[in-house]
Structures are given as C-alpha cells and as structure tokens.
N, C-alpha and C positions, 0 to 999 in steps of 0.2 A: 505492500499499499502504501503508494506514494503522494506526496503533496507538494511539489515542488516551487510553487510558487509562493514570492511573497506576496503578505497583504497589501504591501503597494500597487497593489495590480491596478492599471489604468487605462485611459481606451489606447488601442493601438497593438496593447500584450496578445498574445495567441487565445488565452483564455478570457474571454467575455471583450470579443474587440471591439469596440467602440462604446465599451458602455463602464461608466463609472463609477465606483466603489457610493454607498449610502452616504449622504451626508447629513448629519443632525440637520433635521428640520425641513428635510424632505418628505414626499411621501413613503418612499420605500424603506427611509429610515421607522417611520412612523408603524407602518405594517409590519418591519421585521421587530423591533422592540414591544410592541402590542403581541404579536405570535410568541414570542420567547415569554416576554413577563406572565402570559396563561400557560405556556408550557412549565416555568417553574410552579404557578401555582399546581397545575394537575399532579407536580412530579411528589409536592412535599407535602401535598393535601395526603396523596395516598400514603407514600414513605412515613409520615410520624403519627400519624393518628391513633395509633395504639399507644403510642408515649401518657396520651392522657388518659389510658382506659387500664394501665399496669395494676392499679390497687383494686379494680374491677374485674382482672383477671385472677389476681393472687387472690381473690374472695370468691370469685365462683368457680375456678378448677382447684381451689384448694392447693395451690402453690407461691411458693417463697417470692419476696421482692426479684429475686436475681432472677429466677426462672421466667418470672412475667415479662423480664426486662430484657429475653430472649425475642420475645416477637420486635422487639426493634434492629436487634443486632445481627439477627438474621436477614431481615431484608435488604439491611444495608452492606452486610456481608457479601450478598448476592449480588450486590448491585456492584463494590467492588468487582467482585470476581468476572461479574458479566461486561464490565465498562470496555476493555481491552476489546475481547471479540466484537461487541457494537458496534466500537469506533473501526474495524478491520470491513465490518459487513456497510459500515455508511460509506467507506471509499469505495469500493465495489457497485452498491445499487444506491447510491443518494445518500443525502442527509438528511433531506425534508421524509423520503420514505421511511428511514429508520424512527425517526424523530413520531413520524404518526404511526405507525405500526407498532412503536413501545408504546405509546397513550392510548391506544385503541385496546392492546391485549391485557397494559395492566387493570382498565375499566373494568374489562369483564370477569377478571382473577375477584378486584375489590367487591364486586356484586355478589360473588359467592362466598366470599369470607365470612359473612355474619352466619352461614348454617355452621358453622366449626362446630364439631360434639364435645372436643374433649384438644386439649392445649397442645397435644403434638399435631394434630390435624391442622389444627389453626396457624402452629409454627411452621409447618412444610407449605400453607398456602401463603404464608407470608414471605418466604423464602423465594418461592414460585413468583411473587409478584415484585418482588427484589430485583431478580434475573430479567421481568419484563421491562419495569422502569428504566433499566440501565442505558437504554437507546436515546433517552432524551437527555439526561446528562453529557456522556459520551460524545455527542454529537454537536451540543448546543452553543456550546466555548469557540469549537472548532468553524460550526458555522458564519457564528458572529467574526470571526478573523478572517474572513475570509470574505464577506459581506462587504461588512462596515470601515468607512475610510479610517486609517491609524489614529488622524487626529478625535474621532469620536470615540474610541473601540471601548475607552476607561468607562463615557457617560453609559456606552451601551449593556457593556457589562454588567454595569450598576445597575440599571433595570431590570435586566436579567437575575440576580443577584435578590434585587427587590421583590421580585415576583416569588424565590424561593421562600423568603421571610414572610408575605403575606399570606401564601400556602401552609406555611408550618404554623403560621398564628392559626389557621380557618382550622386546618387540621386537627387543634390540640383543643379549641376553642366549643366548635361543632360537639364532637364527642364528648366533651365535658358536660358541656350542659345537658345532653339528651341522655347519658346514663345517668344522670342525678334524678333522673325522673323516669325513665325507663330502666333496661337493661343496656349491656354491651351489643348484642347482634345489632338493635337497632339503631346503638349510634354509630355501628360499621356501615351498616345499611346508606344511615345519612350521605356520612362521608362518602361514601362510592358514587350517590348519586350526584355529589355537589363535584368531584374530582372529575367526573362524565362531563358536562356540563361545560368544565374549564377546557376536556380535552376539544372538546368539537369548536370551543373558539379558537384552541390554538390551528386546528386543522381547516379550519376555513377561512384564515387570514394569512396562513404561512407562505411567503413567497418561495417562489422558486429557487435553487441557487442559482446567479449567476456568473459565478467563476470557476464552479465545481467541475471537473474533470472526471470523468471516470477510472480507475487504477484497478490492473489485476491484485489481486490479494493471493499470499500464499504465508504460511508459515514463517520461510524465511525470509522474507522480505519484511513482514512485519517485526520480527526480530531485529532485523538490519536497524530499521526505522527507529525501533526504542531506543537500540543501546545508543544512537545520536545522540538524545537526550537524554539518557543515565550517563553521558560523557562528558556533559556540560555541567561544571560543579554548582551555578546560580542554579540552572533548574531543578539540580538534586537538591538542593536547601529549599527549594519553595516547595518540591512534590513532599520534605518531611515536615514542612510546617504546614499543609496544609493536614497530615494526617496527625500533628499534636496538638491543631484549633480544633478540628473537628473533635478530636478524642475527649478534650478537656467539656468541649460544648456540648455533648452528647449525654456526657458522664453526669454531669449539673441537672440538666434538665430531668433525666431518669428518675431521678430521687429527689428531686425538689418536691414532687405532689408527696413523697410518703413524710415527707420533713415537715412541712405546711401543715396535712391532717394532723400530724402526732402533735403530743404535749409540747411545749407551750401553746402552741398556735392554735390545733384544734381547729382548722377550719371546714367545710366540708367542698366535696369534689369540683361542684357550682362555683364555687367564692375560689380554687385553688386553682381551675381551667382559667379565671378569668387573669392569672399570673403571665399567660401565654400573649397575654396584650401587648407585654415590652418587647414581642416581636415587632412591633411598629418602629420600636429604637433602630434595629436592624434595617426595616425598609428605607430610614430616612437617611441613617448612617452609611448603607450600602451607596447608595447612589450619590450621597456627598463624597465617602471618600474616592470612588471612582472618578468622579470630575475633580476632586483635587489634585490625585494621583495625576491626570492629564496636563495640570497647572503647573505643580510645583514638584513633582516628582515621585516614585513609589516608596523611595526609601522611609522619607519623615512620616509619610502614613503609617506606614505598616507597623514604625516602631513605635508610634505613636497609638494604634489603635490596641496594638499586644497588649501595651502599659496597660489601657485605661481597663482590657480585659481581667489583667490581674488584680488591679486596685478595686474592681467589680467583685472579684472572688470574696475578699479579703474583709470585704464589707457584710457578707452574708455568715460569717462563722458565729458571732453574736445572738445570743437568742433576743433579737430584736428584730420585731415586723417589720416598723418603717427603716431600719437599715436592711434589711436582708430584701427588699423592695427596691431600696434604693440603688443595692447591689445587684440584684437581678437586670435593671435599668441597663448600666454602666457593663454590666458582662457581656450581655443581648448584641447590645450597640458595639460594643469596641471587638466581639468577634465576628461578625458580620462584615464589618468596615476591614477587617485584617483577612478575611475569605475576598471581598471585591478585588481588593487592589493586588492581594497574590494570586488570584485567577487571572486577571488583566494582566498579572507582570508575565505569565506565562506565555500567554499570546504575542506579547512583545518579541521573549527574547526566542521564542521558536520560531525560524524564519522558514523553517521547510517542515513535512511531517507536521502540519499544525492538531491534526485529529488526535495522532499518536502520543502529542505533548500532553493536549487535556487531557486524554486516556489517563494517562500515569498521574497526572494531577490529581483526577477524581478518582483513581485507584488506591490513590494514597489517602485521601479525604473520605473514602466511604470506609475502607478497613481502620482508621482510624475509630472512626466510629463505631463500627463493631467491635474491634479489639477491647480499645478504651473501656467501653459499654461494659462486656461484662467483667472487665478487670476492676472496672468502678462498684459492679454488684458485688465483690467479693471485699472489697474496702468498707462499703457500706454495712453487710452482714458483720464486721467487727468491729468497723468502730461507729458505726450511724453513718451521721452530715459529718463528723467531723473527719472521721476515715475520708469521705469522698471528698474533703475540701483539700486533705493533705497529698492526696493520689494526684489532683487536678493542677494544685499548686507548684506541684513536682512538672508537672507537662508545659505550664507557663513557662517555670524557668528555661525548660529547655527551646521554649516557643522564643522569648525574649533572648537567647542566644543564637539561635539562628536568625531571627530581626535582625541581629546586630551585625551578624556575617552579611546578609545583604545590605545593609549599610554600608562597609564596607567595601562593599566589590565593585571592582573598577570599572564593570559595563556601565553605559550609558545608560539612563531611564529609557 
C-alpha cells in the first residue's frame, strides 16, 4: 500500500490534476468537516457507550468492576488490532468506501447487542463491534491529510476530534439517563439508534476522494511502509504519546462512575452521567488546540495540553466534589487538546504512506485504551480511586517526558 503523494498536492499534479485541495471556508471543506464530524460522532457513541453502564453490568451480571470494564477494553482492543488491516483495505478499495462499510456494520452489531443474555456474549459482541468500527478512525486522518490544504489541516483535524468528543459525551449521557429509569438493554438500544442516525448523516455528506489513487495491497508492501514510519524517531514518539494519554484518559473515566457513586459522594447513576458533560470541554479544546498549532506550532500547545491534563488529575484526588469536578474539566480538556495536536502532527510529519502513519498512531492510541484500562482495573481493585490516580499519574509523567522530547525535536512544525 503506497501513498506517495504529499499533502501539498496542487493543481497540475498527476493525482487530482487541475483540482485544488479544500481550503477553509469553501463548500468542499464544510462538507468534509461535517461528514468527519458525524463520523466521529457515530464511532465514539458506539465505542464508549458501555462506559456509562459499567456499574449496571456489574450489578446485572454479578461481576466485578474490572470484569465489567472489559466491555470497553475488548472494543478498543479490537479497534487497535483492526486499524492497520482496515487502513490497508482503504488503500485498495478507497477511503470513503471503507468508512461507509465500517459505519453500517458497526451499527447493525450495535442494534443486536441489547439482546446479549450473558456478560460473555456481550463481550464477544463488543469485540466484533470494535473490529467493525476500526475502519472509520483508520481512514479519517489519512482522508483529511489528502483532501484538506495543509494550511488548514490542523483546524480540520480539530473538528474531527471535536466530533469524537461530542460522540463520547452523547454515548455516555444517553445510556446513563436511560439506565436510571430502565435497564441497560434499553440504554444500549437507544445508543445504537442514535449512532445509526449519525452514520446516515456521514454517508450522505461524505465527498468522494479527489486525490486518492488505489494501490496494490500486500503484506510485504504494508510492512515496508510501516517500517518507514517506525524508523522516524519523531513519529515513534507521537505513537508512544498516543498510547499513554489515551490509556490515562480511559483509566480515569472507566472508574470515575464507581468513585462518584460510592461514599463520600453517593451520587445516582443519572447524576454521575452528567459528569460526562465535561466532554464539551474537549470539544472546545480540541478545535482550539488544532487551530493554535497551525498558528504557533505544535510543541508549545502539546506540552501545555499534557500539563493541564496532569493538573486536572491531581485535583480529583481529595474527597471534595467541587475539586473533583474542576479536575475532570481540566483533565478532559487537556487530553483532547493533546490528542488533537498529536494526531495532526502525525499527518504533517508523514510525507508518504499517510494511511499507514495514521493507522500506527491509532493502533497505539486504542491499544493504550485497552491495555491501560485492564491495568487500571487491577489498580482500582487494590487501592480504589487512589490506586487509579497513582497509576494514571505514572502514565502522565511518561507523557510529559515524551512531550518534552517532541519540544526539543529539530524537525520544523
């Protein structure tokens, strides 16, 4: 799978000859960003809807919090495993075709999940849904890098990430509200219906690729292209950063509900679900961070974002509801800003084989969610919220080191 064109394709090049990349403010730019916003919505509504239902799964199936958290980890783990194959398929069959197939398949599986009679069947279904979902994040970043003018890529990537934040918010608020008055079965069904609506919006508004050229797919070619990116130290650092920050984020949100529902807070499931409104902070910061990176460079924005994330975590440690809420606001906003900058930076540094570069970043990103989510379950079992906080703090120390490494990079932004 080879994508030898750089993002600076302009009129007169062999691919998309006579066609200019989409600039901010154009009809094409608006169509692309709307479609990718909807793509982020349908992906994250489906992927993280189970996170708001973890206490309900524990109660209904009689399993521990760590076992119920697997309903998130198996999904993100399968997304990670399927990211690179989905990227390879997109090089052969087209970016838009893979994204649309992925959206439809994941929605069908989502509509079947509420009928799961046991936790084992639910986990298997969530795993299949994760594999189906992989086609959207695997392709979205490469699609944007190919179609959007490089001067506006950061802002466009920020809008896509904003869609993921809103999707993550809705995917948690709705099931939390429904399960408080009904059962987790109806909560999952409501989420599946909404995800289907977003998928329809995506398929109806997604413009065909202008600059994509089908490429032959083989394992040898794929591995060769992956090695190109793994040989780049700056990209390796960004891949590791994606693993760490996503692992930290999912670890906190997986067990936040258990913390707020227990003493000394004792909040109801519906009220706990409102905490996910802090995803709106990520909607704002992801877009703002992407635009700021276009103006002042990625280094300062990335370092500042990770620092804010760490500060937010520290504020959640005391048993004080007001401090915990402020901390989650900062933690969420900082995380999404860091992800927006890092993902956009990958697109800038990868001058060739962008789909593979995006796939490697997202493989690390979702692998971090899966692996850290499982480890955080052990930390919670041993030390409760303090155990999770210590675990996540260690992750963020590593993230700070990786950010400083990118800050000292000799590469131009």
